[in-house]
Wavefront OBJ file of the C-alpha trace (Angstrom):
o trace
v 0.667 -0.367 -0.010
v 1.233 3.395 -0.944
v 2.433 5.752 2.274
v 1.163 9.142 2.037
v 1.464 12.112 3.390
v -1.087 13.699 6.141
v -1.168 17.713 7.017
v -0.746 17.343 10.363
v 1.280 20.087 11.771
v 4.946 19.188 12.581
v 6.241 19.493 16.442
v 9.595 18.990 16.444
v 11.386 19.969 19.829
v 14.725 22.065 20.831
v 15.785 18.866 22.222
v 14.950 16.624 19.286
v 16.687 18.067 16.596
v 19.944 17.991 18.749
v 19.755 14.633 19.301
v 18.677 14.128 15.802
v 22.037 16.577 14.625
v 23.926 13.947 16.983
v 22.389 11.299 15.348
v 23.654 13.095 12.011
v 27.473 13.504 13.334
v 27.733 10.129 14.852
v 27.235 8.720 11.526
v 28.063 11.238 8.959
v 30.635 9.973 6.206
v 30.096 6.282 7.089
v 28.360 4.189 4.058
v 24.956 2.752 4.351
v 24.886 4.776 7.033
v 21.335 6.157 6.133
v 19.500 3.541 7.018
v 20.601 3.554 10.841
v 19.903 7.157 11.220
v 16.771 6.994 9.758
v 15.970 4.461 12.434
v 17.413 6.273 15.101
v 15.592 9.526 14.122
v 11.894 7.621 14.203
v 13.254 6.781 17.748
v 13.319 10.225 17.857
v 10.268 12.296 16.750
v 7.897 9.017 16.421
v 7.791 9.131 12.541
v 9.611 10.809 9.959
v 7.956 13.613 9.034
v 9.255 15.668 5.930
v 10.855 18.610 8.319
v 13.177 15.941 9.538
v 13.703 13.791 6.018
v 15.169 17.331 4.820
v 17.683 17.963 7.896
v 19.058 14.132 7.346
v 19.600 14.614 3.355
v 21.430 18.066 4.336
v 23.316 16.258 7.485
v 24.030 13.253 5.713
v 25.224 15.201 2.158
v 22.374 12.894 0.302
v 19.378 13.993 -1.583
v 15.608 14.533 -0.262
v 14.969 11.898 -2.973
v 16.764 10.005 -1.553
v 16.014 10.436 1.428
v 12.200 10.044 0.911
v 12.061 6.927 -1.453
v 14.232 4.783 1.409
v 11.247 5.898 4.558
v 8.667 5.483 1.994
v 9.648 1.780 1.057
v 10.498 0.181 3.774
v 7.825 -0.493 6.152
v 9.557 0.247 9.310
v 9.701 4.003 8.767
v 6.115 6.049 8.688
v 5.913 8.898 7.877
v 2.541 10.364 9.646
v 2.554 10.603 13.443
v 0.368 7.607 14.988
v -2.299 8.866 16.191
v -3.593 8.735 20.048
v -5.688 5.601 18.564
v -3.504 3.531 16.460
v -5.701 1.098 14.091
v -2.974 -1.606 12.028
v -5.230 -3.780 9.948
v -3.319 -7.156 8.818
v -3.903 -7.376 4.757
v -1.521 -10.422 4.899
v -3.094 -13.409 2.938
v -5.080 -15.370 5.784
v -6.683 -12.531 6.951
v -7.448 -10.661 3.417
v -8.735 -14.014 2.386
v -10.958 -13.602 5.793
v -12.255 -10.365 5.032
v -9.364 -7.676 5.903
v -10.242 -5.841 2.874
v -13.612 -5.214 3.699
v -12.471 -4.435 7.728
v -9.966 -2.041 6.618
v -12.843 -0.175 4.481
v -14.994 -0.172 6.997
v -12.490 1.261 9.930
v -11.867 3.959 7.198
v -15.480 5.091 6.003
v -16.649 4.793 9.808
v -13.111 7.400 10.739
v -12.915 9.600 7.960
v -9.195 8.269 7.326
v -7.293 6.620 5.115
v -5.159 3.601 5.200
v -1.108 4.935 6.343
v -3.405 8.347 7.950
v -3.556 10.079 10.420
v -7.062 12.070 10.582
v -5.922 15.706 10.860
v -6.793 16.381 14.740
v -4.131 13.123 15.266
v -7.002 10.733 17.453
v -6.487 8.242 15.002
v -3.925 6.326 12.724
v -4.705 3.770 10.141
v -2.069 1.400 9.026
v -2.708 -1.540 6.028
v 0.425 -4.136 7.735
v 1.618 -6.931 6.625
v 0.780 -10.113 9.167
v 1.045 -9.963 12.904
v 1.463 -13.530 12.910
v -1.860 -14.195 14.497
v -3.406 -16.194 11.491
v -5.053 -18.836 13.315
v -7.412 -15.893 14.045
v -7.883 -14.540 10.831
v -8.602 -11.755 9.962
v -7.078 -9.568 12.102
v -6.632 -6.228 13.152
v -5.005 -4.300 16.226
v -5.609 -0.749 17.911
v -3.488 0.175 20.295
v -1.298 -3.274 20.240
v -4.443 -4.932 21.498
v -4.873 -8.103 18.961
v -9.094 -8.384 17.806
v -9.739 -11.857 15.825
v -12.076 -14.098 14.065
v -14.413 -10.927 12.984
v -17.236 -12.632 11.016
v -19.427 -9.342 11.272
v -18.860 -5.651 10.436
v -21.464 -5.258 13.246
v -18.473 -6.466 15.697
v -16.001 -3.544 14.036
v -18.239 -1.216 14.486
v -18.235 -2.093 18.235
v -14.950 -2.472 18.597
v -13.763 0.690 17.575
v -16.636 2.426 20.102
v -14.991 1.790 22.422
v -12.362 3.942 21.194
v -14.539 6.942 20.419
l 1 2 3 4 5 6 7 8 9 10 11 12 13 14 15 16 17 18 19 20 21 22 23 24 25 26 27 28 29 30 31 32 33 34 35 36 37 38 39 40 41 42 43 44 45 46 47 48 49 50 51 52 53 54 55 56 57 58 59 60 61 62 63 64 65 66 67 68 69 70 71 72 73 74 75 76 77 78 79 80 81 82 83 84 85 86 87 88 89 90 91 92 93 94 95 96 97 98 99 100 101 102 103 104 105 106 107 108 109 110 111 112 113 114 115 116 117 118 119 120 121 122 123 124 125 126 127 128 129 130 131 132 133 134 135 136 137 138 139 140 141 142 143 144 145 146 147 148 149 150 151 152 153 154 155 156 157 158 159 160 161 162 163 164 165
């Protein structure tokens, strides 16, 4: 699934920026260091907003396109902050065959948040995930790390989401 940037305002702190600059300084000049820099930057910010990507590109002396290309390609990187309520719907084979595609559509419609995005108010984020290793419970989705499985009716999805409103 394609990653997209949302319009949630970036709220980085001076302390975070200082940590980022120290990370860049530690790795600068090391071949192949862009991945660990992005990983450590995400540890600092929780995600990789475009503002952080620009600092990394300038500090590592690479193009913003290269930084964005890596950040948007690998599923371990988030381009948007997680919402207060973070929802992940497994679209692995077992879950998809059992209806997880309809589950993610239902949640998206119900909350007005597209997969790969965070609501403008920062309350909800919705991600399409790969297999989470709970195939025996298919289809599954998570809300703030709690796994909900064996979903057989859309009313179950509605009831689960309602608990987080």
